[in-house]
C-alpha positions as CSV (number, residue, x, y, z in Angstrom):
1,X,9.4,-24.6,-2.6
2,X,5.8,-24.9,-2.6
3,X,4.1,-23.5,0.6
4,X,0.1,-23.1,0.7
5,X,-1.7,-21.4,3.1
6,X,-4.1,-23.5,5.4
7,X,-2.1,-26.6,4.9
8,X,-0.5,-28.1,8.4
9,X,2.6,-27.5,9.8
10,X,4.2,-24.9,6.7
11,X,5.1,-22.0,8.3
12,X,7.4,-21.4,10.9
13,X,5.7,-19.2,13.9
14,X,7.8,-16.3,15.4
15,X,6.2,-15.9,18.6
16,X,7.1,-12.6,20.0
17,X,8.4,-12.7,23.6
18,X,6.2,-11.3,26.7
19,X,6.6,-7.7,27.4
20,X,7.3,-7.7,31.3
21,X,6.0,-4.1,31.7
22,X,2.4,-5.4,29.6
23,X,0.4,-5.2,33.2
24,X,1.8,-1.7,34.5
25,X,1.5,-0.1,30.6
26,X,-2.1,-1.6,30.5
27,X,-3.0,0.3,33.5
28,X,-1.5,3.6,32.9
29,X,-3.3,3.3,29.2
30,X,-6.7,1.7,30.9
31,X,-6.7,-0.9,28.5
32,X,-5.8,-4.8,28.3
33,X,-2.5,-6.5,29.3
34,X,-2.5,-7.9,25.9
35,X,-3.0,-4.6,24.0
36,X,0.4,-3.4,26.0
37,X,2.2,-6.5,24.6
38,X,0.6,-5.6,20.9
39,X,2.1,-2.1,21.5
40,X,5.5,-3.1,22.8
41,X,5.6,-5.6,19.9
42,X,5.4,-2.4,17.5
43,X,7.9,-0.6,19.2
44,X,5.5,1.6,21.0
45,X,6.3,1.3,25.0
46,X,6.3,5.2,26.1
47,X,2.9,5.9,27.7
48,X,2.4,9.3,25.9
49,X,3.3,7.5,22.5
50,X,1.0,4.9,23.4
51,X,-1.7,7.4,23.7
52,X,-1.1,8.8,20.5
53,X,-1.3,5.7,19.1
54,X,-4.3,4.5,20.5
55,X,-6.1,8.1,19.9
56,X,-4.6,9.7,16.8
57,X,-5.2,13.4,16.2
58,X,-4.9,15.8,13.2
59,X,-2.7,17.8,15.6
60,X,-0.2,15.0,15.4
61,X,0.6,15.9,11.7
62,X,3.9,17.4,11.2
63,X,4.4,20.8,10.3
64,X,5.0,20.9,6.4
65,X,7.7,23.6,6.9
66,X,9.9,21.0,8.1
67,X,10.0,19.7,4.5
68,X,13.6,21.0,2.7
69,X,12.5,23.5,0.0
70,X,8.8,23.5,0.5
71,X,8.9,27.2,1.2
72,X,10.5,27.7,-2.2
73,X,8.2,25.5,-3.9
74,X,5.1,27.0,-2.2
75,X,6.4,30.8,-2.9
76,X,7.2,29.6,-6.8
77,X,3.7,28.2,-6.7
78,X,1.8,31.3,-5.8
79,X,3.9,33.5,-8.0
80,X,2.4,31.3,-11.0
81,X,-1.1,31.9,-9.3
82,X,-0.8,35.8,-9.3
83,X,0.9,35.8,-12.8
84,X,-1.9,33.5,-14.3
85,X,1.0,31.1,-15.5
86,X,-0.1,27.5,-16.4
87,X,0.4,25.0,-13.6
88,X,0.5,21.5,-15.0
89,X,0.7,18.4,-12.4
90,X,2.4,15.6,-13.7
91,X,1.5,12.7,-11.5
92,X,2.1,8.7,-11.5
93,X,-0.4,6.6,-12.6
94,X,-1.0,4.4,-9.3
95,X,-3.6,5.6,-6.5
96,X,-0.9,7.0,-4.8
97,X,0.2,9.5,-7.8
98,X,-3.6,9.8,-8.3
99,X,-4.7,11.0,-5.3
100,X,-2.0,13.4,-5.0
101,X,-2.8,14.9,-8.4
102,X,-6.4,15.3,-7.0
103,X,-5.4,16.8,-3.9
104,X,-3.0,19.5,-5.4
105,X,-5.4,20.1,-8.0
106,X,-8.6,20.7,-5.7
107,X,-6.3,22.9,-3.3
108,X,-4.6,25.1,-6.1
109,X,-8.0,25.8,-7.9
110,X,-9.5,27.1,-4.4
111,X,-6.4,30.0,-5.0
112,X,-7.9,30.4,-8.5
113,X,-4.7,28.7,-10.3
114,X,-4.6,28.0,-13.9
115,X,-4.1,24.2,-13.3
116,X,-4.1,21.4,-15.3
117,X,-2.5,17.7,-15.0
118,X,-1.1,15.0,-16.9
119,X,-0.4,11.1,-15.8
120,X,1.3,9.0,-18.6
121,X,0.3,5.8,-19.9
122,X,1.4,3.0,-18.1
123,X,2.2,0.6,-21.1
124,X,3.1,3.2,-23.7
125,X,5.2,5.8,-21.8
126,X,5.9,3.8,-18.4
127,X,6.9,4.9,-15.2
128,X,7.8,8.4,-14.5
129,X,8.4,11.7,-16.4
130,X,9.1,11.1,-20.2
131,X,10.8,13.3,-22.4
132,X,8.0,13.3,-24.9
133,X,5.2,14.3,-22.6
134,X,7.6,17.2,-21.4
135,X,7.6,18.5,-25.1
136,X,3.8,18.2,-25.2
137,X,3.2,20.2,-22.0
138,X,6.0,23.0,-23.2
139,X,4.3,23.0,-26.6
140,X,0.7,23.5,-24.8
141,X,1.9,26.7,-23.0
142,X,2.8,25.1,-19.3
143,X,5.2,27.5,-17.5
144,X,5.2,25.2,-14.2
145,X,5.5,21.4,-13.7
146,X,5.2,20.0,-10.4
147,X,5.7,16.3,-10.4
148,X,3.6,13.9,-7.9
149,X,4.9,10.7,-6.9
150,X,7.7,10.8,-9.6
151,X,10.3,12.7,-11.0
152,X,12.9,12.4,-8.5
153,X,15.3,10.5,-11.2
154,X,14.3,12.0,-14.1
155,X,17.2,14.0,-14.9
156,X,16.8,14.2,-18.9
157,X,13.3,15.0,-19.1
158,X,13.6,17.5,-16.8
159,X,16.6,19.2,-18.2
160,X,14.4,19.5,-21.4
161,X,11.9,21.5,-19.2
162,X,14.6,23.5,-17.6
163,X,16.1,24.1,-21.4
164,X,12.9,25.4,-22.6
165,X,12.3,28.3,-19.6
166,X,9.6,25.8,-17.8
167,X,10.4,25.5,-14.0
168,X,10.0,22.2,-12.5
169,X,9.1,21.7,-8.5
170,X,9.7,17.8,-7.4
171,X,7.3,16.3,-5.0
172,X,8.5,12.3,-4.6
173,X,9.1,9.9,-1.9
174,X,11.1,7.3,-4.0
175,X,14.7,6.4,-3.7
176,X,16.7,9.3,-4.8
177,X,20.0,9.3,-6.8
178,X,23.4,11.0,-6.1
179,X,22.2,14.4,-7.8
180,X,18.9,15.8,-8.2
181,X,17.5,16.5,-11.6
182,X,17.3,20.2,-12.7
183,X,14.4,21.9,-10.3
184,X,13.3,24.8,-8.7
185,X,13.0,22.8,-5.6
186,X,12.5,19.3,-4.7
187,X,10.2,18.5,-1.7
188,X,11.0,14.9,-0.3
189,X,10.7,13.7,3.0
190,X,13.8,11.4,2.9
191,X,15.8,14.3,1.8
192,X,14.9,16.4,4.9
193,X,16.7,15.6,7.9
194,X,14.5,17.6,10.2
195,X,11.2,15.9,8.9
196,X,10.3,13.1,11.4
197,X,8.4,10.9,8.8
198,X,10.7,9.6,5.9
199,X,7.8,7.2,5.0
200,X,5.3,9.9,4.0
201,X,4.0,8.7,0.5
202,X,3.1,10.7,-2.9
203,X,0.0,11.9,-1.8
204,X,1.0,12.8,1.9
205,X,4.0,14.8,0.2
206,X,1.3,16.5,-1.9
207,X,-1.3,17.3,0.9
208,X,1.9,18.9,2.8
209,X,2.6,21.1,0.0
210,X,-1.1,22.5,-0.5
211,X,-1.3,22.8,3.1
212,X,2.0,25.0,3.1
213,X,0.8,26.8,0.0
214,X,-2.7,27.6,2.0
215,X,-0.7,29.1,4.7
216,X,1.6,31.1,2.7
217,X,-1.5,32.4,0.6
218,X,-3.4,33.8,3.6
219,X,-0.2,34.9,5.6
220,X,-1.1,32.9,8.9
221,X,-0.8,29.0,10.1
222,X,-4.4,29.5,10.9
223,X,-6.2,29.3,7.1
224,X,-9.6,30.3,6.2
225,X,-12.7,28.1,7.1
226,X,-12.8,27.2,3.0
227,X,-9.2,25.9,2.8
228,X,-9.5,24.1,6.2
229,X,-12.7,22.3,5.0
230,X,-10.8,21.5,2.1
231,X,-7.8,20.5,3.8
232,X,-9.8,18.0,6.1
233,X,-11.8,16.6,3.2
234,X,-8.5,15.8,1.3
235,X,-7.3,13.3,4.3
236,X,-9.9,11.0,3.0
237,X,-7.8,11.2,-0.6
238,X,-4.4,11.0,1.2
239,X,-5.7,7.9,3.1
240,X,-6.5,6.1,0.0
241,X,-3.0,6.9,-1.4
242,X,-1.3,6.0,2.0
243,X,-3.0,2.6,2.2
244,X,-2.6,1.8,-1.5
245,X,1.1,2.6,-1.7
246,X,1.7,0.3,1.5
247,X,3.6,2.6,3.4
248,X,4.0,2.0,7.1
249,X,0.9,3.2,9.1
250,X,2.9,4.7,11.8
251,X,3.1,8.0,13.4
252,X,1.5,10.8,10.8
253,X,0.7,8.2,8.3
254,X,-1.6,6.4,10.6
255,X,-3.3,9.9,11.4
256,X,-4.0,10.0,7.7
257,X,-5.2,6.8,7.5
258,X,-7.3,7.1,10.4
259,X,-9.1,10.4,9.6
260,X,-9.1,9.8,6.0
261,X,-11.1,6.6,6.8
262,X,-13.2,8.2,8.9
263,X,-14.0,11.0,6.4
264,X,-14.9,8.9,3.3
265,X,-18.4,7.6,4.4
266,X,-19.2,11.4,4.8
267,X,-17.2,12.5,1.9
268,X,-18.7,15.6,-0.6
269,X,-16.3,14.4,-3.2
270,X,-18.4,13.6,-6.3
271,X,-16.0,10.8,-7.6
272,X,-15.2,9.2,-4.1
273,X,-19.0,9.3,-3.4
274,X,-19.2,7.1,-6.8
275,X,-16.8,4.8,-6.1
276,X,-18.0,4.0,-2.7
277,X,-21.7,3.4,-4.1
278,X,-19.9,1.2,-7.0
279,X,-18.8,-1.0,-4.0
280,X,-21.9,-0.9,-2.2
281,X,-19.7,0.7,0.9
282,X,-21.6,4.3,0.9
283,X,-22.6,5.5,4.2
284,X,-20.7,2.6,5.6
285,X,-17.8,2.2,7.9
286,X,-14.8,1.9,5.6
287,X,-11.3,0.1,6.7
288,X,-8.2,-0.4,5.5
289,X,-9.2,-3.7,4.1
290,X,-11.7,-2.0,1.8
291,X,-9.2,0.5,0.4
292,X,-6.3,-2.0,0.0
293,X,-8.7,-5.0,-1.4
294,X,-11.7,-3.2,-3.1
295,X,-11.2,0.5,-3.8
296,X,-7.5,0.6,-4.7
297,X,-7.9,-2.2,-7.1
298,X,-10.7,-0.4,-9.1
299,X,-8.9,2.7,-9.5
300,X,-5.6,0.9,-10.4
301,X,-7.0,-1.3,-13.0
302,X,-7.8,1.2,-15.3
303,X,-4.2,2.1,-15.7
304,X,-3.1,-1.6,-15.7
305,X,-5.5,-2.3,-18.4
306,X,-5.0,0.7,-20.4
307,X,-4.8,4.5,-19.4
308,X,-5.5,5.9,-15.6
309,X,-6.7,9.1,-17.3
310,X,-10.5,8.2,-16.5
311,X,-9.7,7.2,-13.1
312,X,-7.9,10.4,-12.6
313,X,-10.9,12.2,-14.4
314,X,-13.0,10.6,-11.5
315,X,-11.0,12.1,-8.8
316,X,-10.7,15.6,-10.4
317,X,-12.8,17.1,-12.7
318,X,-15.6,14.8,-13.6
319,X,-19.3,16.0,-12.8
320,X,-21.7,13.6,-11.0
321,X,-23.4,11.6,-13.6
322,X,-19.8,11.2,-15.4
323,X,-18.5,10.0,-11.9
324,X,-21.1,7.2,-11.9
325,X,-20.4,6.2,-15.7
326,X,-16.4,6.0,-14.8
327,X,-17.3,3.9,-11.4
328,X,-19.0,1.4,-13.5
329,X,-16.2,1.2,-16.1
330,X,-13.9,0.5,-13.3
331,X,-15.3,-2.1,-12.1
332,X,-15.5,-3.7,-15.7
333,X,-11.7,-3.1,-15.8
334,X,-11.3,-4.6,-12.5
335,X,-12.9,-7.7,-13.6
336,X,-10.7,-8.2,-16.7
337,X,-7.8,-7.4,-14.7
338,X,-8.6,-10.4,-12.2
339,X,-9.1,-12.7,-15.3
340,X,-6.0,-11.9,-16.6
341,X,-4.1,-12.1,-13.1
342,X,-5.5,-15.3,-12.4
343,X,-4.3,-16.8,-16.0
344,X,-0.9,-15.4,-15.3
345,X,-0.6,-16.7,-12.1
346,X,-1.2,-19.8,-12.7
347,X,1.2,-20.1,-15.7
348,X,3.7,-18.4,-13.3
349,X,3.5,-21.0,-10.6
350,X,4.0,-23.9,-13.0
351,X,7.1,-22.1,-14.6
352,X,8.5,-21.8,-10.8
353,X,7.7,-25.4,-10.1
354,X,9.0,-27.0,-13.2
355,X,12.3,-25.1,-12.3
356,X,15.1,-27.8,-11.1
357,X,16.7,-25.6,-8.9
358,X,15.1,-23.6,-6.1
359,X,17.3,-20.2,-5.9
360,X,16.7,-17.8,-3.9
361,X,14.9,-15.4,-6.0
362,X,12.4,-15.7,-8.9
363,X,13.2,-13.9,-12.1
364,X,10.0,-15.1,-14.8
365,X,9.5,-13.9,-18.5
366,X,6.8,-14.1,-20.9
367,X,5.4,-12.5,-24.2
368,X,1.9,-13.5,-23.3
369,X,2.0,-11.7,-20.0
370,X,-0.2,-8.2,-19.8
371,X,2.5,-5.5,-18.7
372,X,0.1,-4.0,-16.4
373,X,-0.6,-6.7,-14.6
374,X,3.1,-8.2,-13.8
375,X,3.1,-6.2,-10.5
376,X,0.3,-7.9,-8.6
377,X,1.4,-11.4,-9.9
378,X,5.1,-10.7,-8.7
379,X,3.6,-9.8,-5.2
380,X,1.2,-13.0,-5.1
381,X,4.3,-15.0,-6.0
382,X,6.3,-13.6,-3.4
383,X,3.8,-14.3,-0.8
384,X,3.6,-17.9,-2.0
385,X,7.4,-18.9,-2.5
386,X,8.6,-16.3,-0.2
387,X,11.9,-15.1,-2.5
388,X,11.9,-12.0,-4.1
389,X,10.3,-12.0,-7.7
390,X,10.6,-10.2,-10.8
391,X,7.9,-10.8,-13.5
392,X,8.5,-9.7,-17.1
393,X,6.0,-9.2,-19.9
394,X,8.1,-8.9,-23.3
395,X,7.1,-7.3,-25.8
396,X,9.1,-7.5,-29.2
397,X,12.5,-6.0,-28.7
398,X,12.1,-5.1,-25.0
399,X,10.4,-6.1,-21.7
400,X,8.6,-4.4,-18.8
401,X,8.9,-5.6,-15.1
402,X,7.9,-5.2,-12.1
403,X,9.1,-6.9,-8.8
404,X,8.5,-7.6,-5.1
405,X,10.7,-8.3,-2.0
406,X,11.0,-10.1,1.1
407,X,12.2,-8.3,4.3
408,X,15.8,-7.5,4.7
409,X,16.3,-7.5,0.8
410,X,16.6,-4.2,-1.0
411,X,14.9,-4.5,-4.4
412,X,16.2,-1.3,-5.8
413,X,19.6,-1.9,-4.4
414,X,19.6,-5.5,-6.4
415,X,18.2,-3.7,-9.4
416,X,21.2,-1.3,-9.4
417,X,23.7,-3.9,-9.1
418,X,22.2,-5.5,-12.2
419,X,21.7,-1.8,-13.9
420,X,24.3,-3.0,-16.8
421,X,21.6,-5.2,-18.4
422,X,18.5,-2.6,-17.8
423,X,17.5,0.4,-19.6
424,X,16.2,2.1,-16.6
425,X,14.7,1.0,-13.3
426,X,13.2,2.5,-10.2
427,X,11.3,2.0,-6.9
428,X,11.8,1.4,-3.5
429,X,12.7,-1.5,-0.8
430,X,10.0,-3.6,-1.2
431,X,8.8,-2.8,-4.7
432,X,10.4,-1.9,-8.0
433,X,9.9,-1.8,-11.7
434,X,12.3,-1.9,-14.5
435,X,12.8,-2.0,-18.5
436,X,15.2,-4.0,-20.4
437,X,15.9,-5.4,-23.6
438,X,14.5,-8.9,-24.4
439,X,17.8,-10.2,-25.4
440,X,19.2,-9.0,-21.9
441,X,16.5,-11.0,-20.1
442,X,18.6,-14.0,-19.1
443,X,21.9,-11.9,-18.2
444,X,19.7,-10.0,-16.1
445,X,18.1,-13.0,-14.6
446,X,21.3,-14.6,-14.0
447,X,22.5,-11.4,-11.9
448,X,19.9,-11.0,-10.1
449,X,19.5,-14.6,-8.8
450,X,23.5,-14.4,-8.2
451,X,23.0,-11.4,-6.0
452,X,20.2,-12.6,-4.1
453,X,22.3,-15.8,-3.3
454,X,25.0,-13.4,-1.9
455,X,22.8,-11.2,0.1
456,X,19.7,-13.2,1.2
457,X,20.5,-15.6,4.5
458,X,18.8,-19.3,4.2
459,X,16.3,-18.2,7.1
460,X,15.4,-15.0,5.6
461,X,13.4,-18.0,3.0
462,X,11.5,-19.6,5.6
463,X,7.6,-18.7,5.2
464,X,7.4,-16.9,9.1
465,X,4.0,-16.1,10.7
466,X,4.6,-13.6,13.2
467,X,2.8,-13.9,16.2
468,X,2.0,-11.3,18.6
469,X,1.0,-13.1,21.9
470,X,-0.4,-16.6,23.1
471,X,-3.6,-16.8,25.0
472,X,-6.3,-19.4,26.0
473,X,-9.7,-19.6,24.6
474,X,-11.3,-18.5,27.8
475,X,-9.5,-15.2,27.9
476,X,-11.4,-13.9,24.6
477,X,-14.2,-11.2,25.2
478,X,-16.0,-8.5,23.5
479,X,-14.0,-6.0,25.3
480,X,-11.0,-7.4,24.3
481,X,-11.4,-7.5,20.9
482,X,-12.9,-3.8,21.3
483,X,-9.5,-2.8,22.7
484,X,-7.6,-4.4,19.9
485,X,-9.5,-2.6,17.3
486,X,-8.3,0.5,18.8
487,X,-4.9,-0.3,17.5
488,X,-6.7,-0.4,13.9
489,X,-6.1,0.8,10.7
490,X,-3.8,-2.3,10.3
491,X,-1.3,-2.5,7.7
492,X,2.2,-2.1,6.6
493,X,4.1,-1.7,9.9
494,X,0.9,-2.3,12.1
495,X,-0.2,-5.6,11.1
496,X,-3.6,-7.1,12.1
497,X,-2.6,-8.7,15.4
498,X,-2.1,-12.5,15.4
499,X,-2.4,-14.6,18.6
500,X,-1.5,-18.3,19.6
501,X,-3.9,-20.9,21.1
502,X,-2.0,-24.0,21.9
503,X,-3.8,-27.4,22.3
504,X,-7.2,-26.3,21.4
505,X,-9.4,-29.0,21.0
506,X,-11.6,-29.3,17.8
507,X,-15.1,-29.3,19.0
508,X,-17.0,-30.7,15.8
509,X,-15.7,-31.9,12.4
510,X,-14.6,-28.6,10.3
511,X,-16.9,-27.9,7.4
512,X,-16.4,-26.3,4.4
513,X,-18.4,-23.0,3.9
514,X,-18.3,-20.4,1.0
515,X,-18.4,-20.8,-3.0
516,X,-17.1,-24.1,-3.8
517,X,-16.1,-24.8,-0.1
518,X,-13.2,-22.5,-0.4
519,X,-13.0,-21.4,3.1
520,X,-13.5,-23.7,6.5
521,X,-15.6,-23.1,9.6
522,X,-14.9,-24.9,12.9
523,X,-15.3,-24.3,16.6
524,X,-12.4,-24.6,19.0
525,X,-12.7,-25.1,22.9
526,X,-10.4,-24.9,25.7
527,X,-11.1,-25.5,29.6
528,X,-14.7,-25.2,29.0
529,X,-14.5,-22.1,26.7
530,X,-15.4,-22.3,23.0
531,X,-15.1,-19.9,19.9
532,X,-15.9,-20.3,16.4
533,X,-12.8,-19.7,13.7
534,X,-12.9,-19.3,10.3
535,X,-10.2,-19.9,7.6
536,X,-10.7,-18.0,4.4
537,X,-9.3,-19.9,1.4
538,X,-8.6,-22.5,4.0
539,X,-11.1,-24.9,2.8
540,X,-8.5,-27.8,2.4
541,X,-8.5,-27.9,6.3
542,X,-11.8,-29.8,6.7
543,X,-10.0,-32.4,4.9
544,X,-6.6,-32.2,6.6
545,X,-8.2,-32.3,10.4
546,X,-10.2,-35.4,9.8
547,X,-9.5,-37.4,13.0
548,X,-7.6,-35.0,14.4
549,X,-8.8,-33.6,17.7
550,X,-6.3,-30.9,18.9
551,X,-4.4,-28.2,17.1
552,X,-2.7,-24.9,17.6
553,X,-4.2,-22.3,16.0
554,X,-2.8,-18.9,15.0
555,X,-5.4,-16.3,14.4
556,X,-6.6,-12.7,14.4
557,X,-9.4,-11.7,17.3
558,X,-12.2,-10.3,15.5
559,X,-16.0,-9.4,16.4
560,X,-18.8,-10.9,14.2
561,X,-22.2,-9.4,14.6
562,X,-25.5,-11.3,13.4
563,X,-29.0,-10.7,14.0
564,X,-28.3,-8.2,16.9
565,X,-25.7,-10.6,18.5
566,X,-21.9,-9.6,18.6
567,X,-19.5,-12.3,19.1
568,X,-15.7,-12.9,19.2
569,X,-14.8,-14.8,16.4
570,X,-11.4,-16.1,15.3
571,X,-10.0,-15.4,11.8
572,X,-7.5,-18.5,11.4
573,X,-4.0,-17.7,9.5
574,X,-2.5,-21.0,10.2
575,X,-2.9,-24.2,12.0
576,X,-0.6,-26.9,13.3
577,X,-0.5,-29.9,15.4
578,X,0.7,-29.5,19.0
579,X,4.3,-30.6,19.9
580,X,4.3,-33.9,21.3
């Protein structure tokens, strides 16, 4: 069951069939035929759709008015602003929730709202709206609660608010049940048949609500310069939430990501500037990798290891000096998180490999695990073993679990089928969370694994690598690489393109590079052309390729600039021996 990235022959290559219309589409777009192939692989074959994909614009954002009940929500918010009622934003504790809170708080603040926020403690309160927190908000004088990235299944807590005369507006994007909790309005892309983007994240929904409130406040679709500047600045926060929440980077999500990433280096937001400076990214181009693997983990670490309150303060109310202090603290928390994650991952891998039988899903539990880190480790196990994985941190009589899934296996549907063993659960197709009694761990694990056995086909368990196209080394050029870069930002729904290079020659002995020799560098040649290839985390290839003269290489095509010279470089994803 074990798979190791970088070892020969461990993955199944799924190569996309050639697109017959690639040359014609490339001619109309004035781009390379390979780019046309890549667009086709992403379901983009219409010329106009392709132009929008390659050149996303803010005008491509959908009208917020298409979201169901957003008019009711905006009018209730404006009434609260006019009457000086206290508004509390109840956000989730992940980056999507934090950035959504930051967007709405800033937008409503510009309108003069009496607005505060509340983010629950991940470990003590758990995901979503809880009754105790609602009671605190009521006692503190809140008259309007706006949920952000949560609330769509919080029936009992929101019923308490309604019973106390407190209005609730739900903004969320997670799976909804058969009925809605008591609320004035629910702004949710999947509950809006006319809205074109059902994959809007929580921060995206918050952005749309802030935009619509601003329009209604000024009585025109064209908002004032002050509010327009706010909305443009808010795209940076929306991009953080969009990329960190791993929603598909297609359509308007791609617009948010593209413009937000462009806005980040020039941001005037004190918290974002401090965060960028702490990561040595100030004034530099920022891409989806930096958000997903540098910035977002720092923000999330605060909530995973304790309370997300400081990270939210960084994005909302902290003055400049406090922002730098918080950013430094986030670095420390992220280092702690990495240490805990490493130990948990190694223990979990041993537990999986010691299991006598390999089922089609993995469920592990331990009292030694940190509840704030189980989701990250579950993600790594899913990637390594290519099975839906649930990790449960036990504490006394109960456990907090988090799961990740594989394509084609809807995690929340699976949890729903096992609900008799759970206290509560939530999430979406690819990720979810749960709480259960310790005594129910085994019955739940048995039920979940049995459900997976009935709903996962053997071919879904193959550790597959999707390949966009095949090419020869001689086709590589700086121009081609720059054309491919126009498909960025890459992420869920728009992965970085992977190209297969067949039967290429290994021109020199591969060598280990990096700390502890964990990476590999080699030079590949074909028909008189050659290119450097680097495999990150694939240092073992230096041993595996001893005596081997030809390989098949799957790689991303990138550009590397060194000493003023820019050259094409391959970033290896997998290596196999050529077929005889």
